[in-house]
N, C-alpha and C positions, 0 to 999 in steps of 0.2 A: 668703371671699376666698382666693385661689389662694397668696397669699402667707401668710395664715394656716395653711392647711392645710400647706404647707410647713413652717411653724414648727413648728407641732405635731407633725410627723414628727418634724422634727429632736431637740425637747423629747424623746420618747419611741424615739428611736433607730431608727427606722421607715425603711426603705430608700425613697428618694424615687423611686419607680416606680411606675407605675399597680398593681400586684399588692402593693406593699407599702402602698399607702395604702388600696386597696379592704381589706386583711384586718386592717391595724391601727388604721386611723381608721373610727370607728363614727358618729360626730355632726358631719357635714359640714353639714347644716342642723339649726335647730331653731326650735321654735315655743313659747311658751308663751302658754296659754289659762288666763284666772281666771275661775271660776265664783263665783255666791254661794253656790251649796248644794252638798253633796258629790254628791246623786244625779244632778245636771245633769252632772258630771264623768265621773261611769260610763256614762251615757247618750251621750255624746258619745264616748268613748273606744270604746264598743261599735258606734255607727254607722259610728267610722272604719274599725274592724277587718273589719267586714262586706262593704267594698269589695274586689272580687275584685283587684285590683293591690297589694293593703299586704298585707303579710307581717310578723307580729309576732316580733321577735326578744328582747326582755327585756321583762319587765314588772315594775317595783318600784312596791308601793302601800305608801305611807306614810301614806295616809289609815288603812287597815284598822290598820296597824302604825306607830304614827308613831315616828321617832327620838327616844331621849332628850331634846333639845332642846326636843320638841314640834313639831318641823318635818312640816307634813304636805303630801303632795303624791303624784299620780300620774304615774311615769314610764314612758313607753313609748318603746322603740327600736323604729324599724320599717323595714324596706325598701318603698321604692316607686321603680316606674321612673321615670325622667327623660329627657328629650330636648333636651339644648342647641342651642341655635339661635346661627345668628351671622345677624344681621340689623343693616341698616341702618337709620336713620330713614326714607329715602325708599322702602324695602321696603313701607311698610303704604298705600302708592296714593294 
């Protein structure tokens, strides 16, 4: 939510401007996908990154390099274009 973004910006001392938020906050939205097999995770990541409008910003592979605690995960920070729309319920037709 916008409130969450503003709180995060304030906590990190990021200016509450469009430029400040674009430069300082990289996790506006998140998705968690749970796979039964590690090879499925890599296949899904490859499919995602093959999309023309997806740009990989950062990759942390805790499957190949688990944390000392045993935590295993693949983190991808990506940029994708979004097109916000302001619609009303009756706009659907």
